[in-house]
N, C-alpha and C positions, 0 to 999 in steps of 0.2 A: 490801518484797520483794522489789524487783529486783535489792538490792545480794544478798542470802540468792542468790538465782538463779546473780547471776556468779559469788558466792565460790563455794558448791557446786559447780556446776562445775570450776571451775579449783581447787578440793581434790581433786577425782574423786570428789565421794560421790554415788554414786547413788543411792539409795533415797532422801536427804536433795534430787537434781536431782527424781524425781517426784512426790515429796511434795509438791513447791514447787508445781511445773502444772501439777499433777491439783487444787491449792487455787484457782488463778490461773483454770485455767479455769473451775475451779465458778463461781470469783465472774464468769465475764463477760469478762474481760479482751481485749481485740485479743492473737486472736495474734500478730501482727508484732513485740508490741512483747518474746514473751515470745523471738522467734527472737533480735529486737534483742540481751537481756539473753543470750541466748545466743551470740549473736557475740561479744561484748562477753567473755564465758568463758572461749569456746576462745582470745583473744585474751592472756591472761594463758596459758594452757596450753604458747600459742606460744610465750611470750618467756621462762617458766621453761624451755623446751625449746632453749631456745637459749643459754640462760645456763647451760643443763649440770645445772639442778636436776632439771628431768625427763629422764626418757630415752624409748629407744623404746615399751616395755611400758605405760609412759604416755600415749604421743600413743596408744597403736593401744586404748588403754583411754577415753581422754574420747572417743575416736570412734565407741565401741561405747557409750558416752553419750548423746552427739551422736543415735547414730539413735534411740535409745529415745526422746530428748528428742521427735525428730524426727516421730515417727510416733503420738504422740499431739498434739501441733498441725495436722500436717498435715489432717486432715481438720475442723478448727474455722476455716481461711480460707477466705474469704467468695469467691464466685467474681469482686467488685472486686479483691481485691485480687491477686488469680490473672491479670487482662486486662490490668495495667497492668503487660507487660513491656516493656522498655526493647533487650530485641533476642537472638538468637539465638546458642547458641554449642554447641558440637561441641567434647568436651571427653574423653579418655582418656588412661589409662597406656599408653605404649606400647609396641610388639615388645616379649617377651621382658623386660618387669618385670613383677611381678604386686606392686609395690604402690602399696595402695589405700589408705592413713591420709590423707597427705597431700595426696590427690587428691580425695578427699572430703570434707575441709577446706573446698577450695577451692569445688567443686560447689555446697555449705552455700550458704558465701558471697554464692557469686554470685548461688544461688535466693532467698535470705533480701534480697540485694538488689536484686530485682526483674529479674533474667536467665532467659532461660528457657533453659537446662542442656542440653544432647541427653547422657546422661552415656554411654559406650561401654565402661567399666570399665578392666578392665585386660589388660597381656596384647594390644592389639588390634592385629592386623594392617594393615599399609599402607593396606591396598584400603579400607578398611570407614570408615576418618574420611574419603579420595575419593567413596566412594559415600554416606555421613550429610552430606557436604556440598551436593552436590549434591540427596539428597532436601527438605534444611530452609531452603535455601539463605545458613546462619549465615554471619554475615561476618568471624564473629570463632573463631579455635581456642585449645584449652588442649592444651598435650602435657606430660603428666604425664612423670619418670623421677625415679626415685630411686637405682637406680647406676650409674657408671659408659657402664657399656654401653648403656645408654640415649640416650646423645647419637650415637652410629650411626644405630639406628633413627628419632633425631629428624630426626637429616641428611635418609636412608630420606623418614622419611613427607612435611616440606616439600619433598625434590626430587618425587614423586610428584603432590605439591599442582599443582607447577608443573606434572609433565609434564601433567595433567589439566588444562592452562590454565585453572587454577583459581588461583596464586597473588597476581593483579591484582586478587581482589575477595575474597580475605579476609587478618585480618592474624594474625601464629602470634603466643603465646607458649606459653614452654614455663616448667618452673619443676621446683621437684625440689631433692634435697641436696646435691645440688656441683656446682651452673650459676651458670656467670660468663660475663662480658662474654663470656672467650676464647672459649666452647663457645659458645655464642648466637650468634654468627657465626660457629663453624663448621658448626650446623645451618644455618643461612641463615632463622633464627626472625626478628622486629621485633623482641622483645624480651623480657627474663625477669623474672620477681616474685619477690622472695628470697622471700615470704610470702601464705600468702590473701592477707590487707589489699591486698599487691602486686595486686596477681590482680583486685581487684576495679576495682582508682585505674583500671587499666591498661584495664577494659574497658567501663570509664565514661568512660575517653575515647575510645577509640575508638567508643563506642555515640555520643558526643556528648552525653554527660550533666553536667550541670556540677556 
């Protein structure tokens, strides 16, 4: 069953994914296992996108399938699995950019890996990040951006976090279509992730999780 779900999601077969998830939930399977298989399926999608086998519309579609799957599984998560959070993360797509597919995948991956993610959505004003950091006390901030114009917004966001006296209290990761080490230096972020799993690895490292 696990292989079936990974393959169906990787192949973007929505009806098949929903059918498999329904069957597995009916069989009282651990919802976290289903989410783990979804994660593996999305990894395959990411690899196919990286090798130009899939394109942006495929990524967007995979995100839609993932949303449907998550909505089915989320209510079945026990409070127990909800309570073991590794840490808080404030996440959003920066001002001027409305791309959410990459952000949604990273937020999903962080969520299933045990983080409490405060997703601010897209085109997020700088001050909103600052307010949310103060409100939640989150030690990790994720800035997503797909367009090159997002680089300036990322820099402004990091600068504003600094001006608010919060920079030494948070680690900032950035990610998106065209992020490089040069962009990271320009924005003043601590690190950048090439894909969703890189984001999870960074978050775990910063949260002190082995």
